[in-house]
All heavy atoms as an XYZ file, in Angstrom:
915
protein
N       1.991     14.964     17.462
C       2.546     13.634     17.566
C       3.756     13.437     16.661
O       4.163     12.343     16.441
C       1.462     12.564     17.234
C       0.247     12.577     18.158
S       0.542     12.413     19.920
C       1.221     10.833     20.046
N       4.286     14.518     16.118
C       5.493     14.402     15.331
C       5.274     14.099     13.844
O       6.240     13.806     13.137
N       4.037     14.128     13.367
C       3.797     13.868     11.954
C       3.762     15.200     11.203
O       3.020     16.110     11.612
C       2.495     13.104     11.722
C       2.560     11.719     12.347
C       2.102     12.991     10.254
C       1.285     10.938     12.325
N       4.503     15.321     10.131
C       4.501     16.504      9.296
C       3.309     16.387      8.348
O       3.342     15.521      7.435
C       5.797     16.638      8.501
C       5.846     17.901      7.708
O       4.816     18.606      7.563
O       6.938     18.155      7.160
N       2.241     17.158      8.508
C       1.062     16.969      7.645
C       1.346     17.249      6.172
O       0.608     16.796      5.324
C       0.056     18.023      8.240
C       0.892     18.954      9.046
C       2.084     18.233      9.498
N       2.390     17.960      5.878
C       2.751     18.187      4.489
C       3.291     16.941      3.799
O       3.366     16.853      2.620
C       3.798     19.321      4.372
C       3.210     20.683      4.832
C       4.313     21.679      4.958
N       5.253     21.159      5.991
C       6.225     21.863      6.538
N       6.440     23.087      6.133
N       6.974     21.377      7.473
N       3.647     15.922      4.606
C       4.191     14.680      4.072
C       3.159     13.548      4.045
O       3.474     12.424      3.791
C       5.422     14.248      4.810
C       6.570     15.208      4.674
C       7.822     14.707      5.344
C       8.931     15.663      5.107
N      10.179     15.227      5.767
N       1.896     13.871      4.375
C       0.798     12.887      4.388
C      -0.124     13.217      3.242
O      -0.499     14.356      3.050
C       0.034     12.951      5.731
C      -1.150     12.012      5.693
C       0.934     12.627      6.885
N      -0.433     12.221      2.471
C      -1.373     12.368      1.361
C      -2.637     11.507      1.614
O      -2.498     10.326      1.817
C      -0.719     11.965      0.034
O       0.448     12.754     -0.160
C      -1.684     12.191     -1.126
N      -3.778     12.158      1.631
C      -5.047     11.441      1.760
C      -5.646     11.323      0.350
O      -5.761     12.335     -0.326
C      -5.977     12.119      2.707
C      -5.577     11.993      4.149
C      -4.794     13.001      4.744
C      -5.930     10.882      4.871
C      -4.410     12.884      6.018
C      -5.537     10.765      6.180
C      -4.768     11.782      6.801
N      -6.007     10.127     -0.048
C      -6.611      9.956     -1.369
C      -8.060      9.530     -1.230
O      -8.402      8.758     -0.340
C      -5.870      8.819     -2.104
C      -4.354      9.016     -2.335
C      -3.777      7.763     -2.940
C      -4.138     10.223     -3.233
N      -8.890     10.066     -2.065
C     -10.276      9.662     -2.110
C     -10.319      8.465     -3.066
O     -10.113      8.598     -4.262
C     -11.182     10.750     -2.585
O     -12.503     10.287     -2.655
N     -10.541      7.249     -2.522
C     -10.570      6.094     -3.360
C     -11.914      5.461     -3.454
O     -12.057      4.317     -3.862
C      -9.552      5.040     -2.846
O      -9.866      4.734     -1.512
C      -8.123      5.524     -2.993
N     -12.981      6.221     -3.087
C     -14.340      5.709     -3.263
C     -14.879      5.067     -2.010
O     -14.417      5.303     -0.909
N     -15.860      4.176     -2.217
C     -16.516      3.474     -1.132
C     -15.630      2.406     -0.555
O     -14.433      2.208     -0.959
N     -16.141      1.638      0.366
C     -15.361      0.647      1.066
C     -14.814     -0.440      0.153
O     -13.700     -0.915      0.299
C     -16.161      0.029      2.221
C     -16.363      1.027      3.327
C     -16.852      0.389      4.601
O     -16.278     -0.582      5.057
N     -17.917      0.933      5.134
N     -15.609     -0.864     -0.830
C     -15.148     -1.875     -1.802
C     -13.936     -1.329     -2.567
O     -12.984     -2.031     -2.757
C     -16.303     -2.273     -2.761
N     -14.048     -0.071     -2.993
C     -12.923      0.531     -3.740
C     -11.702      0.686     -2.860
O     -10.586      0.452     -3.310
C     -13.318      1.901     -4.320
O     -14.411      1.738     -5.209
N     -11.907      1.162     -1.633
C     -10.796      1.328     -0.707
C     -10.100     -0.008     -0.387
O      -8.888     -0.118     -0.360
C     -11.216      2.037      0.559
C     -11.643      3.483      0.317
C     -11.785      4.303      1.588
N     -12.691      3.747      2.568
C     -13.968      4.097      2.694
N     -14.490      4.995      1.870
N     -14.729      3.578      3.646
N     -10.964     -1.034     -0.202
C     -10.424     -2.371      0.062
C      -9.554     -2.848     -1.128
O      -8.500     -3.358     -0.955
C     -11.584     -3.345      0.325
O     -11.151     -4.638      0.408
N     -10.093     -2.635     -2.335
C      -9.376     -3.040     -3.575
C      -8.054     -2.263     -3.678
O      -7.052     -2.809     -4.116
C     -10.275     -2.842     -4.784
N      -8.059     -0.973     -3.324
C      -6.839     -0.144     -3.448
C      -5.775     -0.647     -2.504
O      -4.616     -0.680     -2.846
C      -7.141      1.311     -3.160
N      -6.160     -1.014     -1.301
C      -5.174     -1.570     -0.324
C      -4.646     -2.879     -0.855
O      -3.454     -3.159     -0.886
C      -5.787     -1.803      1.064
C      -4.858     -2.550      1.972
C      -6.096     -0.443      1.722
N      -5.547     -3.777     -1.331
C      -5.137     -5.061     -1.851
C      -4.211     -4.925     -3.049
O      -3.267     -5.677     -3.182
C      -6.386     -5.859     -2.231
C      -6.094     -7.278     -2.596
C      -7.351     -8.088     -2.905
O      -8.486     -7.626     -2.638
O      -7.202     -9.186     -3.363
N      -4.526     -4.002     -3.933
C      -3.684     -3.761     -5.114
C      -2.339     -3.084     -4.820
O      -1.459     -3.058     -5.616
C      -4.467     -2.977     -6.144
N      -2.279     -2.463     -3.635
C      -1.042     -1.776     -3.284
C      -0.976     -0.356     -3.747
O       0.072      0.293     -3.678
N      -2.100      0.178     -4.266
C      -2.089      1.556     -4.762
C      -2.227      2.550     -3.652
O      -2.026      3.757     -3.820
C      -3.171      1.792     -5.821
O      -4.434      1.418     -5.260
C      -2.914      0.959     -7.061
N      -2.627      2.048     -2.449
C      -2.694      2.909     -1.255
C      -2.191      2.081     -0.095
O      -2.286      0.846     -0.082
C      -4.126      3.431     -1.005
O      -4.085      4.345      0.097
C      -5.075      2.303     -0.660
N      -1.549      2.734      0.882
C      -0.896      2.023      1.988
C      -1.928      1.569      3.005
O      -1.729      0.559      3.676
C       0.139      2.927      2.625
C       0.962      2.240      3.659
S       2.307      3.326      4.256
C       1.394      4.328      5.429
N      -2.996      2.327      3.185
C      -3.981      1.972      4.184
C      -5.319      2.636      3.919
O      -5.402      3.514      3.036
N      -6.334      2.251      4.618
C      -7.661      2.789      4.404
C      -8.508      2.645      5.614
O      -8.282      1.734      6.439
C      -8.361      2.083      3.228
N      -9.465      3.509      5.824
C     -10.444      3.414      6.920
C     -11.622      2.585      6.433
O     -12.248      2.949      5.468
C     -10.888      4.797      7.313
C     -11.882      4.763      8.472
C     -12.367      6.184      8.721
N     -13.409      6.201      9.726
C     -14.688      6.038      9.476
N     -15.100      5.811      8.270
N     -15.564      6.054     10.466
N     -11.873      1.467      7.086
C     -12.929      0.590      6.671
C     -13.696      0.067      7.887
O     -13.158     -0.057      8.956
C     -12.326     -0.639      5.952
C     -11.473     -0.398      4.730
C     -10.704     -1.663      4.346
C     -12.335      0.063      3.567
N     -14.939     -0.259      7.659
C     -15.712     -0.977      8.675
C     -16.213     -2.330      8.144
O     -16.774     -3.120      8.874
C     -16.865     -0.143      9.223
O     -17.724      0.182      8.187
N     -16.035     -2.563      6.883
C     -16.390     -3.810      6.234
C     -15.141     -4.325      5.553
O     -14.125     -3.647      5.449
C     -17.487     -3.621      5.203
C     -18.808     -3.059      5.695
C     -19.697     -2.710      4.562
C     -19.515     -4.051      6.623
N     -15.191     -5.513      5.000
C     -14.112     -6.104      4.195
C     -12.869     -6.478      5.009
O     -11.882     -6.902      4.456
C     -13.739     -5.214      3.048
C     -14.867     -4.915      2.088
C     -15.562     -3.706      2.224
C     -15.231     -5.803      1.123
C     -16.623     -3.456      1.347
C     -16.277     -5.542      0.291
C     -17.001     -4.361      0.400
O     -18.019     -4.085     -0.413
N     -12.876     -6.240      6.341
C     -11.590     -6.458      7.051
C     -11.224     -7.903      7.115
O     -10.031     -8.194      7.010
C     -11.722     -5.895      8.466
O     -12.861     -6.452      9.114
C     -11.840     -4.365      8.452
N     -12.157     -8.793      7.327
C     -11.853    -10.229      7.344
C     -11.259    -10.679      6.003
O     -10.271    -11.381      5.957
C     -13.059    -11.042      7.699
C     -12.873    -12.580      7.807
C     -11.796    -12.873      8.872
C     -14.157    -13.246      8.171
N     -11.865    -10.222      4.924
C     -11.374    -10.516      3.600
C      -9.928    -10.062      3.412
O      -9.061    -10.768      2.929
C     -12.295     -9.869      2.551
C     -11.847    -10.071      1.142
C     -12.768     -9.283      0.156
O     -13.730     -8.627      0.544
N     -12.483     -9.376     -1.117
N      -9.638     -8.841      3.811
C      -8.287     -8.296      3.696
C      -7.306     -9.002      4.604
O      -6.188     -9.254      4.243
C      -8.256     -6.765      3.967
C      -8.810     -5.925      2.826
C      -8.994     -4.479      3.271
C      -7.890     -5.945      1.596
N      -7.758     -9.296      5.784
C      -6.915     -9.994      6.769
C      -6.510    -11.388      6.225
O      -5.355    -11.816      6.327
C      -7.645    -10.156      8.100
C      -6.766    -10.408      9.273
C      -7.543    -10.304     10.564
C      -6.618    -10.370     11.733
N      -7.372    -10.218     12.992
N      -7.452    -12.063      5.602
C      -7.155    -13.396      5.027
C      -6.151    -13.300      3.895
O      -5.423    -14.200      3.595
C      -8.461    -13.991      4.474
C      -9.361    -14.546      5.563
C     -10.611    -15.158      4.983
N     -11.475    -15.594      6.020
C     -12.795    -15.677      5.900
N     -13.361    -15.372      4.760
N     -13.536    -16.123      6.884
N      -6.121    -12.089      3.219
C      -5.205    -11.952      2.105
C      -3.871    -11.298      2.554
O      -3.083    -10.927      1.712
C      -5.846    -11.030      1.040
C      -7.022    -11.736      0.389
C      -7.673    -10.835     -0.653
C      -8.838    -11.601     -1.374
N      -9.431    -10.790     -2.376
N      -3.633    -11.193      3.837
C      -2.325    -10.770      4.372
C      -2.218     -9.337      4.868
O      -1.085     -8.909      5.162
N      -3.266     -8.613      4.986
C      -3.203     -7.255      5.527
C      -3.391     -7.302      7.067
O      -4.052     -8.199      7.556
C      -4.295     -6.341      4.920
O      -4.027     -6.174      3.526
N      -2.804     -6.360      7.724
C      -2.982     -6.213      9.175
C      -4.127     -5.215      9.411
O      -4.296     -4.303      8.645
C      -1.672     -5.689      9.789
N      -4.886     -5.428     10.501
C      -5.956     -4.473     10.829
C      -5.719     -3.937     12.221
O      -5.178     -4.624     13.073
C      -7.317     -5.204     10.772
O      -7.390     -6.210     11.720
C      -7.581     -5.735      9.373
N      -6.177     -2.747     12.420
C      -6.139     -2.094     13.714
C      -7.471     -1.445     13.991
O      -7.955     -0.658     13.221
C      -5.012     -1.042     13.736
O      -5.038     -0.315     14.940
N      -8.101     -1.821     15.094
C      -9.393     -1.238     15.465
C      -9.240      0.069     16.202
O      -8.413      0.115     17.116
C     -10.195     -2.217     16.330
C     -11.536     -1.667     16.737
C     -12.339     -2.721     17.482
O     -12.184     -3.879     17.315
N     -13.217     -2.246     18.329
N     -10.002      1.049     15.788
C     -10.045      2.319     16.497
C     -11.443      2.406     17.064
O     -12.418      2.299     16.360
C      -9.817      3.490     15.515
C      -8.480      3.353     14.793
C      -9.894      4.813     16.255
C      -8.363      4.303     13.622
N     -11.557      2.535     18.316
C     -12.850      2.597     18.948
C     -12.793      2.168     20.413
O     -11.705      2.176     21.023
N     -13.926      1.702     20.927
C     -13.900      1.268     22.281
C     -14.406     -0.156     22.431
O     -15.162     -0.619     21.578
C     -14.879      2.199     23.157
O     -16.198      1.930     22.752
C     -14.515      3.613     23.008
N     -14.024     -0.822     23.477
C     -14.427     -2.236     23.705
C     -15.913     -2.299     24.035
O     -16.472     -3.391     23.967
C     -13.567     -2.802     24.840
N     -16.509     -1.196     24.417
C     -17.938     -1.227     24.764
C     -18.850     -1.413     23.532
O     -20.015     -1.735     23.665
C     -18.343      0.044     25.415
C     -17.651      0.243     26.799
C     -18.068      1.550     27.378
N     -17.772      2.547     26.336
C     -17.463      3.808     26.572
N     -17.415      4.259     27.786
N     -17.189      4.627     25.600
N     -18.342     -1.145     22.373
C     -19.152     -1.229     21.138
C     -19.086     -2.622     20.566
O     -18.014     -3.209     20.458
C     -18.657     -0.187     20.101
C     -18.725      1.234     20.538
C     -18.062      2.159     19.507
C     -20.142      1.675     20.802
N     -20.203     -3.183     20.154
C     -20.213     -4.492     19.565
C     -19.695     -4.482     18.177
O     -19.202     -5.474     17.652
C     -21.616     -5.095     19.629
O     -22.539     -4.263     18.896
N     -19.825     -3.345     17.470
C     -19.331     -3.182     16.114
C     -18.323     -2.047     16.109
O     -18.682     -0.928     16.534
C     -20.480     -2.891     15.073
C     -19.909     -2.660     13.739
C     -21.471     -4.005     15.115
N     -17.102     -2.267     15.715
C     -16.108     -1.169     15.715
C     -16.529     -0.036     14.816
O     -16.941     -0.268     13.689
C     -14.808     -1.846     15.253
C     -15.254     -3.027     14.488
C     -16.540     -3.470     15.081
N     -16.369      1.218     15.259
C     -16.786      2.375     14.446
C     -15.792      2.571     13.284
O     -16.148      3.107     12.274
C     -16.786      3.505     15.376
C     -15.848      3.117     16.499
C     -15.944      1.614     16.579
N     -14.558      2.161     13.451
C     -13.534      2.364     12.389
C     -12.523      1.227     12.422
O     -12.153      0.779     13.503
C     -12.768      3.684     12.603
O     -13.484      4.761     12.156
N     -12.094      0.882     11.262
C     -11.022     -0.064     11.164
C      -9.982      0.609     10.192
O     -10.382      1.125      9.180
C     -11.513     -1.412     10.506
C     -12.539     -2.074     11.341
C     -10.320     -2.336     10.291
C     -12.082     -2.606     12.692
N      -8.731      0.550     10.566
C      -7.694      1.061      9.661
C      -6.905     -0.144      9.165
O      -6.445     -0.930      9.986
C      -6.797      2.034     10.401
C      -5.882      2.791      9.477
C      -6.354      3.843      8.721
C      -4.573      2.362      9.302
C      -5.518      4.496      7.849
C      -3.745      3.025      8.431
C      -4.185      4.106      7.689
N      -6.873     -0.305      7.855
C      -6.195     -1.431      7.255
C      -4.894     -1.035      6.612
O      -4.864     -0.051      5.905
C      -7.102     -2.118      6.221
C      -6.421     -3.281      5.563
C      -8.443     -2.519      6.812
N      -3.850     -1.766      6.924
C      -2.528     -1.463      6.405
C      -1.868     -2.742      5.904
O      -1.975     -3.790      6.525
C      -1.633     -0.845      7.527
C      -0.219     -0.551      7.016
C      -2.250      0.396      8.103
N      -1.166     -2.662      4.792
C      -0.437     -3.836      4.272
C       0.608     -4.154      5.294
O       1.216     -3.329      5.913
C       0.202     -3.521      2.912
C      -0.735     -3.047      1.876
C      -1.213     -4.004      0.822
C      -0.310     -4.863      0.096
N      -1.032     -5.942     -0.601
N       0.884     -5.475      5.467
C       1.843     -5.901      6.480
C       3.205     -5.324      6.282
O       3.895     -4.943      7.219
C       1.902     -7.449      6.555
C       0.758     -8.033      7.302
C       0.950     -9.558      7.468
C      -0.213    -10.128      8.262
N      -0.082    -11.582      8.450
N       3.655     -5.211      5.050
C       4.999     -4.679      4.828
C       5.069     -3.211      5.226
O       6.061     -2.769      5.773
C       5.461     -4.860      3.364
C       4.546     -4.173      2.326
O       3.359     -4.011      2.596
O       5.039     -3.842      1.257
N       4.007     -2.435      4.986
C       3.971     -1.063      5.457
C       3.965     -0.992      6.990
O       4.569     -0.082      7.541
C       2.747     -0.335      4.838
N       3.230     -1.884      7.580
C       3.174     -1.940      9.039
C       4.544     -2.183      9.632
O       4.947     -1.521     10.625
C       2.218     -2.991      9.541
C       2.034     -3.154     11.020
C       1.403     -1.891     11.605
C       1.138     -4.347     11.317
N       5.320     -3.002      8.998
C       6.665     -3.287      9.509
C       7.639     -2.142      9.208
O       8.440     -1.741     10.068
C       7.165     -4.573      8.881
C       6.395     -5.782      9.419
C       6.707     -7.071      8.678
O       7.432     -7.068      7.674
N       6.181     -8.176      9.171
N       7.583     -1.592      7.999
C       8.575     -0.593      7.579
C       8.244      0.809      8.086
O       9.095      1.658      8.185
C       8.753     -0.590      6.068
O       7.565     -0.173      5.437
N       6.948      1.097      8.355
C       6.543      2.433      8.783
C       5.857      2.422     10.169
O       4.998      3.240     10.397
C       5.651      3.001      7.689
C       6.310      3.153      6.351
C       5.353      3.748      5.345
C       5.874      3.807      3.959
N       7.178      4.080      3.645
N       6.197      1.457     10.979
C       5.540      1.244     12.261
C       5.483      2.509     13.092
O       4.427      2.894     13.647
C       6.224      0.129     13.022
C       5.511     -0.182     14.339
C       6.202     -1.291     15.099
N       5.755     -2.628     14.979
C       4.572     -3.153     14.891
N       3.538     -2.356     14.805
N       4.358     -4.439     14.836
N       6.577      3.257     13.221
C       6.606      4.429     14.081
C       5.653      5.515     13.586
O       4.899      6.133     14.351
C       8.033      4.995     14.157
C       8.206      6.174     15.116
C       9.669      6.575     15.206
C       9.833      7.759     16.139
N      11.178      8.237     16.175
N       5.668      5.752     12.256
C       4.778      6.791     11.692
C       3.318      6.405     11.811
O       2.457      7.194     12.104
C       5.130      7.045     10.226
N       3.043      5.075     11.579
C       1.643      4.604     11.680
C       1.133      4.721     13.133
O       0.021      5.115     13.378
C       1.551      3.219     11.152
C       1.681      3.083      9.617
C       1.841      1.629      9.236
C       0.478      3.654      8.938
N       1.980      4.359     14.059
C       1.596      4.465     15.458
C       1.365      5.930     15.865
O       0.342      6.226     16.514
C       2.699      3.884     16.393
C       2.354      3.949     17.854
C       3.442      3.335     18.696
C       3.062      3.441     20.162
N       4.110      2.914     21.059
N       2.182      6.862     15.390
C       1.968      8.251     15.652
C       0.665      8.748     15.056
O      -0.068      9.535     15.674
C       3.214      9.055     15.107
N       0.378      8.291     13.828
C      -0.840      8.708     13.159
C      -2.056      8.215     13.934
O      -3.024      8.950     14.159
C      -0.907      8.194     11.757
C      -2.156      8.642     11.001
S      -2.413      7.785      9.432
C      -2.958      6.221     10.031
N      -2.040      6.960     14.369
C      -3.161      6.370     15.143
C      -3.355      7.105     16.476
O      -4.481      7.399     16.904
C      -2.962      4.871     15.329
C      -3.159      4.011     14.092
C      -2.769      2.599     14.383
C      -4.557      4.113     13.544
N      -2.271      7.422     17.155
C      -2.314      8.163     18.398
C      -2.889      9.546     18.154
O      -3.714     10.037     18.960
C      -0.960      8.256     19.049
C      -0.449      6.923     19.639
C       0.976      7.094     20.116
C      -1.324      6.460     20.758
N      -2.519     10.200     17.044
C      -3.014     11.500     16.693
C      -4.563     11.434     16.425
O      -5.300     12.277     16.850
C      -2.278     12.098     15.506
N      -4.952     10.358     15.743
C      -6.365     10.188     15.465
C      -7.189     10.003     16.777
O      -8.264     10.542     16.909
C      -6.605      8.987     14.545
C      -6.081      9.268     13.141
S      -6.143      7.753     12.097
C      -7.855      7.521     11.869
N      -6.597      9.271     17.725
C      -7.282      9.092     19.006
C      -7.341     10.420     19.743
O      -8.359     10.733     20.398
C      -6.579      8.046     19.807
C      -6.748      6.634     19.225
S      -5.863      5.215     19.926
C      -4.931      5.790     21.290
N      -6.278     11.212     19.705
C      -6.275     12.536     20.368
C      -7.332     13.458     19.732
O      -8.064     14.147     20.452
C      -4.895     13.165     20.274
C      -4.803     14.568     20.862
C      -5.037     14.604     22.371
O      -4.837     13.581     23.040
O      -5.435     15.690     22.847
N      -7.419     13.455     18.408
C      -8.412     14.248     17.701
C      -9.807     13.836     18.127
O     -10.717     14.656     18.370
C      -8.269     14.158     16.174
C      -9.440     14.722     15.478
C      -7.001     14.911     15.743
N     -10.038     12.527     18.238
C     -11.317     12.000     18.656
C     -11.698     12.501     20.068
O     -12.819     12.910     20.315
C     -11.316     10.448     18.643
O     -12.540      9.954     19.043
N     -10.726     12.490     20.950
C     -10.960     12.968     22.331
C     -11.267     14.494     22.339
O     -12.164     14.948     22.955
C      -9.763     12.730     23.212
C      -9.946     13.050     24.663
C     -11.043     12.214     25.305
O     -11.375     11.102     24.888
O     -11.654     12.740     26.285
N     -10.482     15.246     21.534
C     -10.687     16.705     21.440
C     -12.085     17.013     20.840
O     -12.708     17.982     21.196
C      -9.614     17.365     20.596
C      -8.258     17.414     21.333
C      -8.320     18.223     22.602
O      -8.972     19.281     22.695
N      -7.680     17.693     23.645
N     -12.491     16.161     19.899
C     -13.781     16.302     19.265
C     -14.920     16.292     20.319
O     -15.861     17.050     20.283
C     -13.976     15.192     18.223
C     -15.288     15.183     17.522
N     -15.574     16.045     16.497
C     -16.382     14.384     17.663
C     -16.809     15.797     16.059
N     -17.319     14.804     16.777
N     -14.774     15.386     21.298
C     -15.770     15.267     22.330
C     -15.700     16.428     23.283
O     -16.714     16.928     23.820
C     -15.560     13.962     23.151
C     -15.943     12.732     22.376
C     -15.864     11.493     23.226
C     -14.428     10.967     23.256
N     -14.306      9.737     23.993
N     -14.489     16.907     23.583
C     -14.241     17.960     24.592
C     -14.652     19.385     24.101
O     -15.230     20.178     24.829
C     -12.779     17.977     25.054
C     -12.471     16.712     25.770
C     -12.478     19.206     25.933
C     -11.011     16.498     26.111
N     -14.347     19.615     22.840
C     -14.528     21.021     22.326
C     -15.461     20.997     21.087
O     -14.996     21.026     19.955
C     -13.152     21.570     21.960
C     -13.223     23.080     21.731
O     -14.288     23.643     21.428
N     -12.052     23.745     21.850
N     -16.756     20.947     21.344
C     -17.718     20.860     20.234
C     -17.645     22.090     19.274
O     -17.722     21.925     18.105
C     -19.142     20.721     20.801
C     -20.217     20.585     19.709
C     -21.575     20.320     20.304
C     -22.564     20.190     19.132
N     -23.914     19.860     19.649
N     -17.522     23.286     19.853
C     -17.482     24.503     19.000
C     -16.325     24.443     18.014
O     -16.468     24.794     16.842
C     -17.484     25.757     19.841
C     -18.829     26.122     20.380
C     -19.907     26.179     19.306
O     -19.692     26.810     18.263
O     -20.935     25.584     19.492
N     -15.143     24.064     18.531
C     -13.979     23.968     17.584
C     -14.196     22.901     16.540
O     -13.949     23.103     15.366
C     -12.705     23.639     18.360
C     -11.469     23.409     17.490
C     -11.147     24.665     16.692
C     -10.328     23.003     18.375
N     -14.812     21.778     16.950
C     -15.133     20.706     16.003
C     -16.087     21.180     14.934
O     -15.878     20.925     13.729
C     -15.720     19.480     16.741
O     -14.760     18.937     17.570
N     -17.100     21.922     15.320
C     -18.076     22.460     14.357
C     -17.404     23.411     13.392
O     -17.676     23.399     12.204
C     -19.233     23.090     15.105
C     -20.166     22.177     15.883
C     -21.165     22.989     16.700
C     -20.825     21.170     14.990
N     -16.523     24.248     13.916
C     -15.778     25.211     13.043
C     -14.920     24.481     12.009
O     -14.886     24.813     10.823
C     -14.849     26.096     13.876
C     -15.516     27.194     14.629
C     -14.530     27.938     15.445
O     -13.487     27.483     15.839
N     -14.846     29.256     15.706
N     -14.224     23.399     12.465
C     -13.379     22.675     11.555
C     -14.182     21.897     10.515
O     -13.802     21.810      9.353
C     -12.484     21.720     12.370
C     -11.445     22.388     13.296
C     -10.729     21.388     14.164
C     -10.452     23.171     12.423
N     -15.296     21.303     10.958
C     -16.186     20.647      9.998
C     -16.672     21.633      8.927
O     -16.655     21.323      7.720
C     -17.344     19.972     10.738
C     -16.879     18.770     11.537
C     -18.475     19.577      9.760
C     -17.896     18.224     12.512
N     -17.129     22.769      9.401
C     -17.632     23.817      8.482
C     -16.581     24.205      7.490
O     -16.815     24.285      6.257
C     -18.087     25.011      9.298
C     -18.944     26.000      8.626
C     -19.439     27.105      9.613
N     -20.266     26.625     10.665
C     -19.886     26.609     11.966
N     -18.737     27.146     12.394
N     -20.666     26.124     12.905
N     -15.367     24.455      8.011
C     -14.239     24.959      7.138
C     -13.739     23.817      6.198
O     -13.659     24.105      4.972
C     -13.107     25.400      8.047
C     -11.879     25.850      7.244
C     -10.768     26.275      8.223
C      -9.514     26.629      7.420
N      -8.398     26.950      8.334
N     -13.376     22.682      6.724
C     -12.708     21.702      5.901
C     -13.620     20.839      5.005
O     -13.199     20.311      3.991
C     -11.822     20.793      6.737
C     -10.706     21.579      7.393
N      -9.678     22.099      6.621
C     -10.465     21.952      8.637
C      -8.838     22.739      7.431
N      -9.291     22.661      8.679
N     -14.886     20.747      5.427
C     -15.855     20.036      4.566
C     -16.646     21.011      3.695
O     -17.458     20.609      2.909
C     -16.799     19.176      5.396
C     -16.146     18.035      6.216
C     -17.197     17.271      6.982
C     -15.350     17.123      5.296
N     -16.359     22.292      3.940
C     -17.006     23.364      3.160
C     -18.527     23.266      3.219
O     -19.220     23.284      2.210
C     -16.505     23.360      1.706
C     -15.033     23.631      1.576
C     -14.581     23.716      0.129
N     -13.137     23.841      0.039
C     -12.345     22.958     -0.470
N     -12.843     21.840     -0.980
N     -11.057     23.150     -0.470
N     -19.034     23.100      4.436
C     -20.458     22.981      4.620
C     -21.033     24.291      5.169
O     -20.391     25.000      5.941
C     -20.763     21.853      5.654
C     -20.339     20.403      5.219
C     -20.544     19.459      6.351
C     -21.130     19.967      3.985
N     -22.260     24.587      4.796
C     -22.938     25.786      5.276
C     -24.206     25.456      6.038
O     -24.633     26.187      6.935
C     -23.295     26.669      4.083
C     -22.079     27.157      3.278
C     -21.108     27.920      4.102
O     -21.483     28.729      4.921
N     -19.806     27.651      3.878
N     -24.854     24.343      5.716
C     -26.114     23.993      6.320
C     -25.916     23.530      7.748
O     -25.252     22.496      8.016
C     -26.772     22.868      5.478
C     -28.148     22.487      5.999
O     -28.422     22.525      7.163
N     -29.029     22.103      5.052
N     -26.435     24.228      8.763
C     -26.226     23.897     10.172
C     -26.720     22.518     10.510
O     -26.088     21.831     11.323
C     -27.029     24.956     10.914
C     -27.191     26.090      9.979
C     -27.227     25.490      8.623
N     -27.784     22.065      9.864
C     -28.327     20.701     10.131
C     -27.309     19.669      9.667
O     -27.050     18.639     10.348
C     -29.641     20.524      9.434
C     -30.355     19.255      9.779
C     -31.701     19.117      9.101
O     -32.033     19.952      8.246
O     -32.406     18.203      9.502
N     -26.711     19.861      8.504
C     -25.712     18.931      7.986
C     -24.450     18.961      8.791
O     -23.846     17.912      9.077
C     -25.423     19.236      6.470
C     -24.296     18.345      5.933
C     -26.679     19.024      5.633
N     -24.048     20.142      9.217
C     -22.855     20.307     10.037
C     -23.025     19.544     11.374
O     -22.140     18.822     11.855
C     -22.511     21.767     10.298
C     -22.120     22.450      8.961
C     -21.442     21.942     11.332
C     -22.042     23.959      9.024
N     -24.206     19.711     11.963
C     -24.506     19.036     13.241
C     -24.538     17.520     13.036
O     -23.975     16.772     13.862
C     -25.828     19.510     13.806
C     -26.032     19.061     15.230
O     -25.112     19.326     16.028
O     -27.070     18.486     15.543
N     -25.102     17.062     11.907
C     -25.122     15.602     11.626
C     -23.683     15.081     11.448
O     -23.351     13.989     11.939
C     -25.934     15.333     10.403
N     -22.816     15.865     10.795
C     -21.428     15.482     10.594
C     -20.704     15.395     11.964
O     -19.927     14.449     12.182
C     -20.727     16.443      9.671
N     -21.010     16.333     12.839
C     -20.413     16.275     14.207
C     -20.899     15.052     14.932
O     -20.083     14.345     15.516
C     -20.804     17.530     14.986
C     -20.367     17.476     16.398
C     -19.037     17.762     16.736
C     -21.213     17.092     17.417
C     -18.600     17.670     18.057
C     -20.787     16.992     18.744
C     -19.466     17.258     19.040
O     -19.050     17.186     20.346
N     -22.184     14.785     14.921
C     -22.719     13.604     15.617
C     -22.158     12.315     15.068
O     -21.916     11.351     15.803
C     -24.267     13.599     15.566
C     -24.896     14.737     16.342
C     -24.530     14.770     17.817
O     -24.412     13.678     18.388
O     -24.411     15.871     18.349
N     -21.946     12.247     13.781
C     -21.406     11.078     13.140
C     -19.944     10.846     13.550
O     -19.467      9.717     13.663
C     -21.479     11.179     11.613
C     -21.056      9.890     10.945
O     -21.520      8.828     11.256
O     -20.221      9.976      9.997
N     -19.232     11.981     13.800
C     -17.813     11.876     14.177
C     -17.659     11.325     15.581
O     -16.656     10.830     15.963
């Protein structure tokens, strides 16, 4: 999708409360959340749902500060499209997904790897 992965930095900012606080404080541009979205929206952040309309609760919410949404719209759109493509590939190619989970999460336990795949 045209995103250079070397120019993307993912930060571990803790649980949802910590990630919400990091977005609000401006120390991170966006975060994946399933809670706190109404609170952040009320404080001026934009939200984008990733998931399907068939679900009553969205599986993922990506929160971005409004100024970042305006100034980095093209890159954010490309990232969201890439995430949707990865989600589709995850469903289509289970073996590749399991290999990537094993490699990048450094997991060895087949039961945990399978649970990570099912959660994805």
